[in-house]
C-alpha positions in Angstrom: 39.7 9.8 -26.2 37.1 8.5 -23.5 33.7 10.4 -24.0 32.5 12.6 -21.6 28.8 13.3 -20.3 27.9 16.4 -18.5 24.8 16.1 -16.9 22.7 18.7 -14.9 19.8 17.7 -13.3 17.2 20.7 -12.5 14.0 19.6 -10.0 11.0 20.9 -11.3 12.3 22.5 -14.6 9.1 22.7 -17.1 9.0 22.3 -20.6 6.4 24.6 -21.4 7.4 27.6 -19.2 10.8 27.0 -20.7 9.3 27.1 -24.4 7.6 30.6 -23.4 10.4 32.6 -21.6 12.8 31.0 -24.7 13.4 34.6 -25.8 14.8 35.6 -22.3 17.0 32.2 -22.0 20.0 32.6 -24.9 21.8 29.7 -23.4 19.0 27.3 -23.2 17.9 28.2 -26.9 21.3 27.3 -28.4 21.2 23.9 -26.7 18.2 22.7 -28.1 18.5 24.3 -31.3 21.7 22.7 -31.1 20.4 19.3 -29.6 17.4 17.0 -29.3 14.2 18.0 -26.7 11.8 15.5 -26.9 8.7 15.2 -25.4 9.3 13.3 -21.9 6.7 12.0 -19.3 7.2 11.2 -15.7 6.2 8.4 -14.2 3.5 7.9 -12.0 3.3 9.3 -9.2 4.6 12.5 -10.0 6.7 13.1 -6.9 10.7 14.3 -6.5 12.0 11.4 -4.1 10.3 8.3 -6.5 11.3 10.1 -9.6 14.7 10.9 -9.1 15.5 7.6 -7.8 13.7 5.9 -11.2 15.6 8.9 -13.0 19.0 7.5 -11.4 18.4 3.8 -11.5 16.2 3.1 -14.8 14.0 1.3 -12.2 10.4 2.3 -11.3 8.9 2.5 -7.9 7.7 -1.7 -7.4 11.3 -2.3 -8.6 13.6 0.1 -6.5 11.5 0.3 -3.7 12.2 4.4 -2.9 8.7 6.1 -2.4 8.8 7.7 1.0 8.4 11.4 0.8 9.5 14.5 2.7 6.9 15.9 4.8 6.2 19.7 6.3 5.0 18.0 9.5 8.1 15.5 10.3 11.8 14.4 9.9 11.6 12.3 6.7 14.9 9.4 6.5 15.2 8.5 3.0 16.2 4.8 3.0 19.1 4.7 -0.3 20.2 1.0 0.4 18.2 -0.4 -2.1 19.7 1.8 -4.7 22.9 2.0 -3.7 25.3 0.4 -6.3 22.6 0.2 -9.1 22.8 4.4 -10.3 23.8 5.1 -13.9 27.0 6.7 -12.4 27.4 3.2 -10.4 27.3 1.6 -13.6 30.0 3.8 -15.0 32.0 3.5 -12.1 31.9 -0.2 -12.4 32.8 -0.2 -16.0 36.1 1.9 -15.5 34.7 5.6 -16.1 35.4 8.2 -13.2 32.6 10.2 -11.8 31.7 13.1 -10.5 28.7 13.5 -9.0 27.2 16.5 -6.7 24.1 16.7 -5.0 22.1 13.7 -6.3 19.0 14.1 -4.5 17.7 11.5 -2.4 21.2 9.7 -2.6 22.4 10.8 1.1 24.6 9.7 2.7 27.0 8.9 -0.4 28.8 5.9 -1.1 31.6 4.6 -2.7 32.6 5.3 -6.0 35.1 5.5 -8.9 35.8 9.0 -8.3 34.0 11.7 -5.9 30.4 12.1 -4.6 28.5 14.7 -2.3 25.2 14.7 -1.1 22.6 16.3 1.3 20.1 14.9 3.6 16.3 15.2 2.1 13.5 16.7 4.3 15.3 17.9 7.3 18.4 20.4 7.9 21.8 18.6 8.0 25.1 18.6 6.4 26.7 17.6 3.5 28.8 14.9 3.4 31.3 13.5 0.8 32.9 10.3 -0.8 36.1 10.4 -0.3 35.6 11.5 3.2 38.9 13.6 3.3 37.3 15.7 0.9 35.3 17.9 2.7 37.8 18.8 4.7 39.1 22.1 4.7 36.0 22.9 2.5 33.3 24.9 2.6 30.4 22.5 1.5 27.2 24.6 0.6 24.1 23.4 1.6 22.9 20.2 -0.2 20.1 18.0 -0.3 16.6 19.0 0.0 15.7 22.7 1.0 12.4 23.2 1.9 12.4 21.9 5.4 9.5 24.4 6.0 6.9 26.6 4.3 7.2 30.0 4.5 4.5 32.4 5.9 3.9 35.7 3.1 5.6 37.4 5.2 8.3 35.4 5.0 9.0 35.4 1.3 11.5 37.9 0.8 14.0 36.4 3.6 12.9 32.7 1.6 13.6 34.1 -1.7 17.1 35.5 -0.6 17.9 32.3 1.3 17.1 29.6 -1.7 19.0 32.3 -4.2 22.0 32.3 -1.7 21.9 27.9 -1.7 21.4 27.7 -5.2 24.9 30.5 -6.6 27.0 28.4 -3.6 25.6 24.9 -5.0 26.8 26.3 -8.7 30.1 27.4 -7.2 30.9 24.6 -5.8 29.7 22.1 -8.4 31.8 24.1 -11.2 35.1 24.1 -9.4 34.6 20.3 -8.6 34.1 19.8 -12.4 37.2 22.0 -13.4 39.4 20.6 -10.8 38.4 16.4 -10.4 39.6 13.9 -13.3 35.8 12.7 -15.0 34.1 10.8 -17.5 30.7 11.2 -16.2 29.7 14.6 -14.6 26.5 15.1 -12.6 25.1 18.0 -10.7 21.2 18.7 -9.4 20.0 21.7 -8.3 16.3 21.6 -6.6 15.8 24.7 -5.9 13.4 25.7 -8.7 11.1 23.8 -7.1 11.1 25.2 -4.1 10.8 28.6 -5.9 7.5 27.7 -8.2 5.8 25.7 -4.9 5.8 29.2 -2.9 5.6 31.8 -5.5 3.7 30.3 -7.9 0.3 32.3 -7.5 2.1 35.4 -7.7 3.0 34.7 -11.2 0.2 32.9 -12.5 -2.7 35.0 -13.5 -5.1 32.1 -13.7 -4.6 31.2 -9.9 -8.1 32.2 -7.9 -5.2 33.6 -5.4 -3.1 35.9 -7.7 -3.1 39.2 -6.0 -2.3 41.1 -9.2 0.8 42.9 -9.8 2.9 42.0 -7.1 6.8 42.2 -6.6 7.0 38.7 -6.8 5.4 38.3 -10.1 8.7 37.8 -12.3 10.5 35.6 -9.3 10.0 32.3 -11.3 10.8 34.2 -15.0 14.0 35.5 -12.9 14.7 32.2 -11.8 14.8 30.5 -14.8 17.1 33.7 -16.1 19.5 32.2 -13.2 19.4 29.2 -14.6 20.3 29.9 -18.2 23.2 31.9 -16.6 24.8 28.3 -14.8 24.0 26.4 -18.1 26.4 29.0 -20.1 28.9 28.3 -17.9 28.6 24.9 -17.7 28.8 24.3 -21.7 32.3 25.6 -21.1 33.5 22.9 -19.7 35.1 20.2 -21.6 32.6 17.5 -22.6 30.9 15.5 -25.5 27.9 15.6 -24.5 25.5 17.5 -22.1 22.2 17.1 -21.1 19.4 19.0 -18.3 16.6 16.9 -17.4 13.6 17.7 -15.0 12.0 15.0 -12.4 8.8 16.6 -13.6 7.0 19.7 -14.8 4.9 22.4 -12.7 1.9 24.0 -12.9 -0.7 26.0 -10.4 -1.6 23.4 -7.9 -4.7 21.8 -6.9 -7.7 24.2 -6.1 -10.1 21.9 -5.2 -9.8 18.7 -3.0 -11.4 15.4 -3.7 -12.6 13.7 0.0 -12.2 9.9 -1.1 -12.4 8.8 2.5 -15.4 10.2 2.9 -16.5 8.2 -0.6 -15.0 5.1 1.5 -17.0 6.1 4.7 -20.3 5.9 3.0 -20.0 3.2 1.2 -19.3 1.1 4.3 -15.6 0.5 3.4 -13.7 2.9 6.1 -15.1 2.8 9.5 -14.9 5.7 11.8 -14.3 5.5 15.3 -18.0 6.0 16.3 -18.9 2.9 13.8 -19.9 5.9 11.3 -23.1 6.8 12.9 -23.9 10.5 12.7 -24.2 13.0 15.1 -21.4 11.6 17.5 -18.4 13.4 18.9 -16.7 12.6 15.2 -19.5 13.3 13.6 -19.8 16.7 15.0 -16.0 17.3 14.9 -15.8 16.3 11.5 -18.5 19.0 10.5 -16.4 21.5 12.6 -13.3 21.3 10.7 -14.8 21.7 7.5 -16.2 24.8 9.0 -13.4 25.9 10.2 -11.3 25.1 7.3 -13.7 27.0 5.2 -13.9 30.1 7.0 -9.6 29.8 7.4 -9.9 29.7 3.1 -12.4 32.6 2.5 -10.7 34.8 5.5 -6.9 34.1 4.1 -6.3 32.9 7.2 -4.1 30.2 6.4 -0.5 31.5 7.6 -2.2 31.8 11.1 -2.7 28.1 11.1 0.1 27.5 9.3 1.9 29.2 12.6 0.2 26.8 14.9 0.6 24.0 13.1 4.4 24.7 13.7 4.3 24.7 17.1 2.2 21.4 17.1 3.4 19.4 14.3 2.0 15.9 15.5 -1.2 17.4 16.2 -1.6 19.3 12.9 -0.8 15.6 10.9 -3.3 13.6 12.4 -6.2 16.6 11.8 -5.3 16.7 8.3 -5.5 13.3 7.7 -8.4 12.9 10.0 -6.4 10.2 11.8 -8.3 10.6 14.9 -11.6 9.9 13.6 -10.5 6.6 11.4 -10.8 3.1 12.7 -7.7 1.8 11.2 -8.3 -1.7 12.5 -11.6 -2.1 11.7 -11.6 -0.5 8.1 -11.2 -2.5 5.1 -9.8 0.3 3.2 -8.9 4.0 3.7 -7.0 6.7 1.3 -3.3 6.8 1.1 -0.4 9.2 1.9 1.1 9.1 -1.6 2.2 12.2 -2.7 -0.5 15.0 -0.7 -2.5 16.8 -1.8 -2.1 16.1 -5.3 -3.6 14.5 -7.9 -1.6 11.3 -7.6 -3.4 9.1 -4.6 -4.4 5.7 -4.1 -6.1 3.8 -1.9 -4.9 0.6 1.0 -6.4 -2.4 1.8 -6.3 -3.2 5.2 -5.7 -7.0 4.5 -5.7 -8.2 7.7 -9.4 -7.5 7.3 -9.9 -8.7 4.4 -10.0 -12.8 3.7 -7.9 -13.6 0.2 -10.5 -14.8 -1.8 -12.2 -11.7 -0.8 -9.6 -9.4 -2.0 -9.6 -9.1 -5.8 -13.5 -8.7 -5.8 -13.0 -5.6 -2.9 -10.2 -4.0 -5.1 -13.1 -4.1 -8.0 -16.0 -2.6 -6.1 -13.8 0.1 -4.3 -12.6 0.5 -7.8 -16.2 0.5 -9.6 -17.8 2.7 -6.4 -14.5 5.2 -6.9 -15.4 5.6 -10.9 -19.2 5.8 -10.1 -18.9 9.1 -7.3 -16.4 10.9 -9.3 -17.4 10.4 -12.9 -20.8 11.4 -14.2 -22.5 12.9 -16.8 -22.3 16.6 -15.1 -18.9 15.9 -13.7 -15.2 14.4 -14.3 -12.7 14.5 -11.4 -11.2 11.5 -12.2 -8.5 10.9 -14.9 -8.1 7.1 -14.4 -7.9 4.4 -11.6 -6.8 0.5 -11.5 -4.9 -1.9 -9.3 -1.3 -1.4 -8.7 -0.4 -4.6 -10.9 -1.7 -3.0 -13.7 0.8 -0.5 -13.2 3.4 -2.1 -11.8 5.3 -5.0 -11.1 8.3 -5.8 -9.2 9.6 -6.9 -5.5 8.0 -3.7 -4.2 5.1 -3.8 -5.5 3.4 -4.0 -2.0 4.9 -0.9 -0.6 2.5 0.8 -3.4 -1.1 1.4 -2.3 -3.5 -1.4 -3.5 -5.2 1.1 -6.2 -3.9 3.7 -8.0 -5.8 6.4 -9.3 -5.2 10.4 -11.0 -7.4 13.0 -10.3 -7.7 15.3 -13.0 -5.8 18.8 -13.4 -7.0 21.5 -10.6 -8.1 18.3 -8.2 -6.2 17.0 -5.3 -6.8 14.5 -2.8 -8.2 15.0 0.4 -8.6 12.5 3.5 -11.9 14.5 5.0 -14.8 13.0 6.4 -18.2 13.9 7.3 -17.8 16.5 4.6 -19.2 17.3 0.7 -17.4 15.5 -1.8 -15.4 18.6 -3.1 -14.1 21.2 -0.8 -11.7 24.1 -1.5 -8.0 23.6 -1.0 -7.6 25.9 2.3 -3.8 25.4 1.8 -3.5 26.5 -1.5 -2.1 30.4 -0.9 0.7 29.0 1.5 1.6 26.5 -1.7 0.1 27.1 -5.2 2.8 25.5 -7.5 2.3 21.6 -7.8 3.6 18.9 -9.8 2.7 17.9 -13.2 3.5 14.6 -15.4 5.5 16.8 -18.8 9.0 17.2 -17.8 12.0 18.4 -19.7 15.0 16.9 -21.5 17.5 18.4 -23.3 21.1 16.9 -25.1 23.4 18.6 -27.2 27.1 19.1 -27.0 29.7 19.3 -29.3 29.3 15.1 -30.9 25.2 16.3 -31.1 25.6 14.8 -34.5 25.5 11.5 -33.0 21.9 12.1 -31.3 19.8 10.0 -34.0 16.4 9.1 -33.1 15.6 10.8 -29.6 13.2 13.4 -30.8 11.2 11.1 -32.6 9.7 9.0 -29.2 8.2 10.1 -26.2 11.2 9.1 -23.5 10.2 8.4 -19.6 12.0 9.0 -16.1 13.0 5.4 -16.6 15.0 6.2 -20.1 17.7 9.0 -18.7 20.1 6.5 -16.7 20.1 4.1 -20.6 21.0 6.9 -22.2 23.4 8.6 -20.1 25.2 4.9 -20.6 24.6 5.1 -23.8 26.7 7.8 -24.2 29.2 6.9 -22.8 29.1 3.7 -24.4 28.7 1.7 -21.3 26.1 -1.8 -21.7 23.5 -1.6 -19.0 23.4 -5.3 -19.0 19.6 -5.4 -19.1 20.0 -3.6 -15.1 17.3 -1.0 -16.4 13.2 -1.4 -17.1 13.9 0.7 -20.1 16.2 0.3 -23.3 18.9 2.2 -24.8 18.2 4.7 -27.0 
């Protein structure tokens, strides 16, 4: 009899919160007590799009090339052609295993597999699609793919919660019906809704958050969602399988409350050129100062909801203002801050190779790295966790898609793009989106054959290990296709 593996992906399932809530999560507790729960660290950057792609393929971003993230400002299309045929379910299919793949985040539209694959779009509203196509006929497919295509205002949170809760339940009902009715060796279901809940309800839960409002009707929303997934797990474990695993792409914590204006460092040191050639008291200087003052007022007077309403009507203008695009001369600048994963600790700096001679490229990178270190870390302050060249982190055919310089700020600090402002400013959007991603993620594996799980708890796994683990449990060789070895 062939081995059956059921894998459940839950975006943003956090190991610290899971342990904290465990007394109220009997099914998670039973799975952990009778299985493996190793330390698991996501690879850089801690963003869902590249991380789920790394989980599926066992490849880092420089080798899979899927980096584009979904924005609140624009429709984002993820090019999945670079991973089609390379995921753990593709390799299982190619080795004769039947697969049942439901809602793999990023992997849209679905492609041909030995079994079924159902997925939805990322970053925009659209219809779920199936392989084979006839699977979707005469069926009410749930909403699949990415969920929060726009940020909810505070007075929209009740409706937002009801919608996300309904989406989760509908996805679960559809997935478990398919798993019960289809013939499969490998089942995989992915849920992204917990991430949405944490992004927008974190400050109502976390008493340490500076915008925590005190006792409030939303303070148990995150716990309740963990209980919902505990119930979902209780139903999945009833399905016949040899191994069941639950994993996330990243963890979750309070989002950055302070922003570090990297572009201002680059401007002051002559690497970034404004449209007024960096002269003070110009229109751009005045606009930069005015923008900073307006954002301070928005933060101090809780007018962020009003600002969000305005941005919804003028999304392209809002994005240009946020990134200071109207002020920066990208043709003359030698370097500028990358939009890698938004206002989060993971960041990058792009070098303008058209402005740099080949012989000057490495000295310029080293100069900028030294400059950033000097500006951000001193005896009095330490904003920077690490900074290095991109080729010190990764190597691969898509390395050039990454910023030339990569860095990570310390917890509590996020990347910002403002110029003509203070080095560190308040995160004016924190009330709107108060939860953020972190490196530590969750990986649990158990099942009726859990006694065969030898050695997993003894090591720290990464995003690159999950695909090899799944195929190893399925007794399928990966033939060196992954960036990690079998466990």
